[in-house]
C-alpha positions as CSV (number, residue, x, y, z in Angstrom):
1,X,135.3,136.3,88.1
2,X,135.0,133.1,85.9
3,X,131.1,132.1,85.9
4,X,132.5,128.5,86.0
5,X,133.7,129.2,89.4
6,X,130.6,131.0,90.8
7,X,128.6,130.0,93.7
8,X,125.5,131.9,92.6
9,X,122.7,129.3,93.0
10,X,121.2,130.7,89.6
11,X,124.2,130.2,87.7
12,X,124.9,126.7,89.3
13,X,121.2,125.4,88.8
14,X,121.7,126.6,85.1
15,X,124.7,124.9,84.7
16,X,123.5,121.7,86.5
17,X,120.2,121.8,84.3
18,X,122.7,121.6,81.4
19,X,124.4,118.4,82.7
20,X,127.4,119.9,84.3
21,X,128.3,117.4,87.2
22,X,130.8,120.0,89.1
23,X,127.7,122.3,89.1
24,X,125.7,119.5,90.9
25,X,128.4,118.8,93.1
26,X,128.7,122.5,94.3
27,X,125.0,122.8,94.6
28,X,125.0,119.8,97.0
29,X,128.2,121.2,98.8
30,X,126.7,124.7,99.0
31,X,123.2,123.6,100.4
32,X,124.0,120.5,102.4
33,X,124.3,122.3,105.7
34,X,120.8,123.9,105.0
35,X,119.2,120.6,104.1
36,X,120.7,118.9,107.2
37,X,119.7,121.6,109.7
38,X,116.1,121.5,108.6
39,X,116.5,117.6,108.6
40,X,117.7,117.4,112.2
41,X,114.8,119.5,113.6
42,X,112.5,116.4,113.0
43,X,114.6,114.0,114.9
44,X,113.9,111.0,112.5
45,X,117.0,108.9,113.1
46,X,120.1,108.3,111.2
47,X,118.6,105.9,108.6
48,X,115.7,108.1,107.8
49,X,117.7,111.3,107.9
50,X,119.9,109.6,105.1
51,X,117.1,108.6,103.0
52,X,115.4,112.1,103.3
53,X,118.7,113.8,102.6
54,X,118.9,111.6,99.4
55,X,115.4,112.0,98.3
56,X,115.7,115.9,98.5
57,X,118.5,115.9,96.1
58,X,116.7,113.5,93.8
59,X,113.7,115.9,93.8
60,X,116.0,118.6,92.9
61,X,117.3,116.4,90.1
62,X,113.7,115.5,89.0
63,X,112.3,119.1,89.1
64,X,115.5,121.3,88.2
65,X,114.0,122.4,84.8
66,X,110.7,123.4,86.6
67,X,112.1,125.7,89.3
68,X,111.0,129.1,88.1
69,X,112.8,131.1,90.5
70,X,116.4,129.8,91.0
71,X,117.4,132.7,93.0
72,X,115.0,131.0,95.9
73,X,116.7,127.6,95.6
74,X,117.4,127.6,99.4
75,X,113.8,128.2,100.2
76,X,112.8,125.4,97.6
77,X,115.2,123.0,99.2
78,X,114.0,123.8,102.8
79,X,110.4,123.2,101.8
80,X,111.3,120.0,100.0
81,X,113.1,118.8,103.1
82,X,110.4,119.7,105.3
83,X,107.7,117.9,103.1
84,X,109.9,114.7,102.8
85,X,110.5,114.5,106.6
86,X,106.9,115.0,107.3
87,X,106.2,112.1,104.8
88,X,108.6,109.9,106.6
89,X,107.2,110.9,109.9
90,X,103.7,110.0,108.8
91,X,104.9,106.6,107.5
92,X,106.7,105.8,110.6
93,X,103.6,106.7,112.8
94,X,101.3,104.3,110.8
95,X,103.2,101.0,112.1
96,X,104.6,101.4,115.5
97,X,105.4,98.2,117.3
98,X,104.1,99.9,120.7
99,X,100.5,100.3,119.2
100,X,100.4,96.6,118.5
101,X,101.5,95.7,121.9
102,X,99.0,98.2,123.4
103,X,96.1,96.5,121.5
104,X,97.1,93.0,122.6
105,X,97.4,94.1,126.2
106,X,93.6,94.8,126.1
107,X,93.1,91.1,125.5
108,X,93.7,90.1,128.8
109,X,90.2,90.8,129.7
110,X,89.0,88.0,127.3
111,X,88.1,84.5,128.6
112,X,90.3,81.7,127.2
113,X,87.6,80.4,124.9
114,X,87.0,84.0,123.5
115,X,91.0,84.3,122.9
116,X,91.0,80.8,121.1
117,X,87.9,81.9,118.8
118,X,89.6,85.4,118.3
119,X,92.9,83.8,117.5
120,X,91.5,81.3,115.1
121,X,89.5,84.1,113.1
122,X,92.7,86.3,113.1
123,X,94.7,83.5,111.5
124,X,92.0,82.8,109.0
125,X,91.6,86.6,108.0
126,X,95.5,86.8,107.8
127,X,95.6,83.8,105.5
128,X,92.8,85.0,103.4
129,X,94.6,88.3,103.0
130,X,97.6,86.7,102.0
131,X,95.7,85.1,99.2
132,X,95.0,88.6,97.8
133,X,97.1,90.0,95.0
134,X,100.1,92.3,96.1
135,X,98.0,95.3,94.7
136,X,95.0,94.6,96.8
137,X,96.8,94.0,99.8
138,X,98.8,97.3,99.4
139,X,95.6,99.3,98.7
140,X,93.7,97.8,101.6
141,X,96.6,98.6,104.2
142,X,96.9,102.0,102.9
143,X,93.0,102.7,103.1
144,X,93.1,101.3,106.6
145,X,95.9,103.2,108.2
146,X,95.3,105.2,111.5
147,X,95.4,108.1,111.1
148,X,93.7,107.7,107.8
149,X,95.5,109.0,104.7
150,X,93.8,111.3,102.3
151,X,92.4,109.8,99.1
152,X,94.8,111.7,97.0
153,X,97.8,110.5,98.9
154,X,96.7,107.0,98.5
155,X,95.9,107.3,94.8
156,X,99.3,108.9,94.3
157,X,101.1,105.9,96.3
158,X,99.3,103.3,94.4
159,X,99.6,105.1,91.0
160,X,95.7,104.9,90.2
161,X,93.2,107.8,89.8
162,X,91.4,108.7,92.9
163,X,88.0,107.6,91.4
164,X,89.2,104.0,91.0
165,X,90.1,103.7,94.5
166,X,86.6,102.9,95.9
167,X,85.6,100.2,93.2
168,X,89.0,98.5,93.6
169,X,88.6,98.5,97.3
170,X,85.2,96.9,96.9
171,X,86.7,94.2,94.5
172,X,89.5,93.4,96.9
173,X,87.0,93.1,99.7
174,X,84.7,90.8,97.7
175,X,87.8,88.7,97.1
176,X,88.8,88.5,100.5
177,X,85.2,87.5,101.5
178,X,85.4,84.6,98.9
179,X,88.6,83.4,100.4
180,X,87.1,83.4,103.9
181,X,84.2,81.2,102.3
182,X,81.7,83.9,102.2
183,X,79.4,83.9,99.1
184,X,79.1,87.7,98.9
185,X,81.6,88.1,96.1
């Protein structure tokens, strides 16, 4: 049998690493079913499934040279699919509209004057938050997610060392206080 016609993942990955597009195509054809079957178990929805599917293949392209055991490519793909699906699930759980509605429902117990004061304060904080740099806004959002993210995850997402997150957060909060009219900066 001609090695160019092989479906052996070791041969295909070796050829793909060398830039052989038909080998990449065959890898995708051979393992798409596996990726989809793992992905379907997470019930993410069509758009999220498509994103994860594409991300898994992107990760393979990025890490093809570092796969030490190409004979275990199926396991690598299944694990990568699982990790990507879990990442998307965590992101989806951070911002659920039903959570916001639930918080607003609790406000019915407040008196009209309290609601007005709270509403004004909320607007002021949001306006001040909008004055912050995009980097500060992103960092503060990531550091206040519920459930909280690990510092290592936040550091990776913002592209900063873990040790810089605390001091950067402090500077961002000081700027926010300044924008709110506080002199604590």
